[in-house]
C-alpha positions in Angstrom: 98.3 87.2 51.3 100.1 86.4 54.4 99.3 84.6 57.6 97.5 81.6 56.1 96.6 79.0 58.6 94.8 75.6 58.5 92.9 73.9 61.2 93.0 70.1 61.9 90.2 68.4 60.0 87.8 66.1 61.5 89.4 63.0 60.3 92.3 63.7 62.7 95.0 64.6 60.5 97.7 66.4 62.6 99.6 69.5 61.9 98.8 72.9 60.5 99.0 72.1 56.8 96.2 71.5 54.5 95.8 68.0 53.1 96.3 67.7 49.3 93.7 66.6 46.8 93.5 62.8 47.0 92.6 59.7 45.0 90.3 57.0 46.3 90.1 53.3 45.3 86.4 53.6 44.4 87.1 56.6 42.1 88.8 60.0 42.5 87.3 62.7 44.6 87.4 66.5 44.1 89.0 68.7 46.8 87.0 72.1 47.0 88.1 75.5 48.0 85.2 77.9 48.9 84.9 81.3 50.4 83.2 81.4 53.8 82.3 85.1 54.0 81.6 87.8 51.5 84.5 87.0 49.2 88.1 88.2 49.1 89.1 85.7 51.7 92.3 84.7 50.0 90.9 81.6 48.2 93.4 82.2 45.3 96.5 81.7 47.6 95.1 78.4 49.0 94.3 77.3 45.5 97.7 78.2 44.2 99.4 76.2 47.0 97.3 73.2 46.4 97.5 73.4 42.6 101.2 72.6 42.6 100.3 69.0 43.6 97.1 68.7 41.6 96.5 67.1 38.3 93.5 69.2 37.2 92.1 72.6 38.5 88.5 73.3 37.8 86.1 76.2 38.0 82.5 75.4 38.4 80.6 78.8 38.5 80.7 82.6 38.0 83.0 84.1 35.4 86.1 86.4 35.1 85.0 88.9 37.8 87.8 88.2 40.2 90.3 87.7 37.5 91.1 84.0 38.4 90.4 82.1 35.2 94.2 82.0 34.5 95.8 82.7 37.9 99.6 83.2 37.8 101.5 80.1 38.7 105.2 79.5 38.4 106.5 78.3 35.0 106.1 74.5 34.7 103.8 74.3 37.8 100.5 74.8 36.1 98.2 71.7 35.9 95.5 71.6 33.1 92.6 73.8 33.9 88.9 73.2 33.2 86.1 75.7 32.9 83.0 73.7 33.2 79.3 74.2 32.4 78.5 76.4 35.4 81.0 79.1 34.3 80.1 82.0 32.0 83.1 83.2 30.2 84.1 86.3 28.2 86.3 84.9 25.5 88.2 88.2 24.7 88.9 88.5 28.5 90.1 84.9 28.7 92.6 85.3 25.9 93.8 88.7 27.2 94.4 87.3 30.6 96.3 84.3 29.3 98.4 86.4 26.9 99.4 88.8 29.8 100.5 85.8 31.9 102.6 84.3 29.0 104.2 87.6 28.2 105.3 87.7 31.8 107.0 84.3 31.3 104.7 82.7 33.8 103.4 79.7 31.9 101.4 78.4 28.9 98.2 77.2 30.2 96.4 74.0 29.0 92.8 75.1 29.2 89.7 73.0 28.7 86.3 74.6 28.0 82.9 72.8 28.5 80.6 72.6 25.4 77.8 73.6 27.8 79.3 76.8 29.1 77.7 80.2 28.2 79.8 83.0 26.6 79.6 86.4 28.0 79.0 88.7 25.1 80.1 92.4 24.8 76.5 93.5 25.0 76.0 91.6 28.3 78.8 93.7 29.9 77.1 97.0 28.5 73.8 95.8 29.9 75.3 95.1 33.3 76.4 98.7 33.4 73.1 100.1 32.2 71.1 97.9 34.8 73.4 99.5 37.6 72.5 103.0 36.4 68.8 102.0 36.2 68.8 100.7 39.8 70.5 103.8 41.1 67.9 105.9 39.4 64.9 104.0 40.5 65.9 102.8 44.0 68.8 105.2 44.9 71.1 102.2 45.3 72.8 99.5 43.0 74.0 96.1 43.7 77.6 97.0 43.0 78.4 94.4 40.3 81.8 94.2 38.6 80.0 95.2 35.3 81.6 92.2 33.7 78.3 90.9 32.3 78.0 87.9 34.6 74.5 88.6 35.8 72.9 89.3 32.4 74.6 86.2 31.0 73.1 84.1 33.8 69.7 85.8 33.2 69.9 84.8 29.5 70.7 81.2 30.6 67.8 81.1 33.0 65.4 82.6 30.5 66.6 79.9 27.9 67.5 82.7 25.4 71.2 82.3 26.0 73.8 80.7 23.7 76.3 78.0 24.6 79.9 77.2 23.4 78.5 74.4 21.5 76.2 76.7 19.6 79.2 78.8 18.6 81.1 75.9 17.3 78.2 74.3 15.3 76.1 76.1 12.6 77.3 79.6 12.6 74.4 80.9 10.6 72.0 79.5 13.2 74.2 80.9 15.9 74.2 84.4 14.2 70.4 84.4 14.0 69.9 83.6 17.7 72.6 86.2 18.5 70.8 88.8 16.7 67.5 87.9 18.4 69.2 88.1 21.8 70.8 91.4 20.9 67.4 92.8 19.8 65.7 91.8 23.0 68.3 93.8 25.0 67.9 96.8 22.7 64.2 96.8 23.2 64.8 96.9 26.9 67.6 99.5 26.7 67.0 101.8 23.7 70.3 103.6 24.2 72.3 100.3 23.9 74.7 100.5 21.0 75.5 97.0 19.6 77.8 96.4 16.7 76.2 93.1 15.8 78.2 92.3 12.6 81.4 93.4 14.3 80.8 91.2 17.3 79.8 88.2 15.1 83.1 88.6 13.1 85.0 88.5 16.3 83.2 85.6 17.7 83.7 83.6 14.5 87.5 84.1 15.0 87.3 83.1 18.6 85.3 79.9 17.7 88.4 78.6 15.7 90.7 79.6 18.5 88.8 77.7 21.3 87.9 74.6 19.2 90.9 72.6 20.2 90.2 73.4 23.9 86.5 72.4 24.0 85.4 69.2 25.6 82.2 67.6 26.7 82.4 68.8 30.3 80.5 65.9 31.8 82.5 63.3 30.0 85.7 65.1 30.8 84.9 65.1 34.6 83.7 61.5 34.4 87.0 60.3 32.9 88.9 62.3 35.4 86.9 60.8 38.3 86.9 57.2 37.1 90.2 56.9 35.2 93.7 56.6 36.7 94.2 58.2 40.1 94.1 62.0 39.9 94.2 64.8 42.3 91.3 67.1 41.2 91.0 70.6 42.8 87.9 72.8 42.4 88.3 76.5 43.0 85.1 78.2 44.0 84.5 81.9 43.3 82.8 84.6 45.4 81.6 83.2 48.7 78.8 81.6 50.8 77.2 84.9 51.7 77.2 85.9 48.0 75.3 82.8 46.9 72.2 83.5 44.8 70.0 81.3 47.1 71.8 81.5 50.5 73.4 84.9 50.5 72.3 88.2 51.6 69.9 88.7 48.8 69.6 90.8 46.6 73.2 91.9 47.2 74.7 88.7 45.9 76.2 87.2 42.7 74.2 85.4 40.1 75.1 81.7 40.8 75.5 79.1 43.5 78.9 79.6 45.2 78.4 77.0 47.8 79.2 73.4 47.7 76.0 72.4 45.7 77.3 74.5 42.9 80.2 72.2 42.5 77.9 69.3 41.6 75.7 71.3 39.2 78.5 73.4 37.8 80.8 70.4 37.0 78.4 67.6 36.5 79.9 65.8 39.4 77.9 63.3 41.6 77.9 64.4 45.4 79.6 61.1 46.4 82.7 62.3 44.6 83.1 65.5 46.6 85.9 65.0 49.1 87.4 67.5 51.3 85.7 71.0 51.3 88.1 73.7 52.6 86.4 77.1 53.8 88.7 80.1 53.5 88.2 82.6 56.2 89.8 86.0 56.7 90.7 86.8 60.3 88.5 89.8 60.0 85.5 90.4 57.7 85.4 92.6 54.5 82.6 93.3 52.0 82.5 95.3 48.8 79.6 97.3 47.8 76.1 97.6 49.4 74.5 95.1 51.8 74.1 94.1 55.4 77.4 93.9 57.3 76.6 93.6 61.2 80.3 93.6 62.3 81.3 96.5 60.1 83.6 99.2 61.8 83.1 102.6 60.4 85.7 104.0 62.5 89.5 104.0 63.1 89.5 100.1 63.5 87.9 99.8 60.0 90.4 102.2 58.6 93.3 100.3 60.1 92.1 97.0 58.7 91.6 98.5 55.3 94.9 100.1 55.2 97.0 97.3 56.6 95.1 94.6 54.8 95.3 96.6 51.4 91.6 96.0 51.0 90.7 97.2 47.5 88.6 95.3 45.0 90.7 93.4 42.5 88.5 94.0 39.5 86.8 97.3 40.4 89.4 99.0 42.6 86.7 99.9 45.1 87.5 100.3 48.8 86.4 97.3 50.8 84.4 97.7 54.0 86.0 96.2 57.0 85.0 94.8 60.3 85.5 92.1 63.0 85.3 88.4 62.4 81.7 87.2 62.5 81.2 83.7 63.7 77.6 83.8 63.1 78.0 84.0 59.4 80.9 81.5 59.6 78.6 78.9 61.3 75.9 79.5 58.7 78.5 78.9 55.8 79.5 75.7 57.5 75.8 74.6 57.9 75.5 74.8 54.1 78.9 73.6 53.0 80.0 71.2 55.7 83.6 72.3 55.7 86.2 69.6 56.6 88.8 72.2 57.4 89.2 76.0 57.5 92.0 78.0 56.1 92.5 81.3 58.1 94.1 84.1 56.3 95.6 87.5 57.0 95.8 86.8 60.9 98.9 89.0 60.9 96.9 92.2 59.9 95.6 92.1 63.5 98.9 91.9 65.3 99.1 95.6 66.1 95.9 95.4 68.1 96.0 94.8 71.9 92.6 93.4 71.7 90.3 92.2 69.1 86.5 91.5 69.0 84.7 88.5 67.5 81.0 88.6 66.7 79.4 85.4 68.3 75.7 86.1 68.4 72.8 88.3 67.0 70.1 89.4 69.3 66.7 90.8 68.5 64.6 92.3 71.3 67.2 91.1 73.8 66.8 87.4 72.8 69.5 85.5 70.9 68.6 84.5 67.4 69.6 80.8 67.1 70.0 80.9 63.3 71.3 83.2 60.6 68.3 85.4 59.7 67.4 85.1 56.1 65.8 88.7 56.4 69.1 90.1 57.6 68.8 93.1 55.2 65.5 94.0 56.7 66.2 93.5 60.3 69.9 94.0 60.9 69.5 97.7 62.0 67.2 96.6 64.8 69.3 93.9 66.4 72.3 94.0 68.6 75.6 92.0 68.5 77.3 90.0 71.2 81.1 90.1 71.0 83.7 87.9 72.4 86.6 90.2 73.6 90.1 88.7 73.1 93.3 90.1 74.7 95.7 88.9 72.1 98.9 87.1 72.9 100.7 87.2 69.5 103.9 85.4 70.5 101.9 82.4 71.6 99.5 82.6 68.6 102.4 82.6 66.0 104.4 79.9 67.8 102.6 77.0 66.1 
């Protein structure tokens, strides 16, 4: 990812660089990196830059969809990583990803798992795919999930039928009984679902012993990190504000809170310990799958952005939809998250254009809508966009 920029924050720190995670006399604070659009903004690059000077890097929600549980860092530069209670985690995928990185000679990760996290089972992934087929058959459109089982796992959690890491590590007979009940619930909903219950339980028993040394009480782990010796704690958000289960363009969203509130609930961290919140913004907008996209360019501009930006889904390989930067959704994301700074990525992708457009307002019936419309999916085909036209001066822009 090239062309990463950072704005001055409101505390007056000069220069273009991002401030690093910091410690405070009254307890440490966490520095948060969040997506400000529909994902794929380049959060990983910002996190990788900040992680080299951090003591702990945490994940607070979602699972292994974007392939970032063990991001590749240079050997010797990887701080301990914590997957906390808000994360759902596919254990085979975790070890497979870590093994791939180690084979490449990148690093051996020190990984901490929360007792309260929920494992993604193989049948969750199978159900994810079956639900997409069902939506397509019933409504003629699907959500476009990564089919990694994240949604069904969060559904089990919300329905209080799910299982946690602590269940896997305690009485395995009790765990097995509950696992079979959960599998049977899904089989009753999807009769074609083929689940090798005994085979999966055998594998899970093996994984239980592999993860046992990694497992921590997530709340106490974070409490010690916040109140012990000075530490720089970095939190990597997944997805983005417009994919948040509550604030995103529902129903074409993910299954958890990807905004700053998810940091508190997904880590067990009090809000007063949230420090800087960096919003990562691509210089244009992209989206994967179905859903409202007001500034989308289904033309040669969109094709140019897609090809120059190499806009393909990391997990699915799907072609990303591309369009102009939309300041309406960016303002909305800031209203929710209170960004202290923005990191602007992929600015150089636009340098072949003589002029660029930036969406600055939505209008309905000729009147400007003063807020982001929650019913965007229903009304966006009826409203118009106001654009700011910019005649670019790239030499001056890249001079700083």
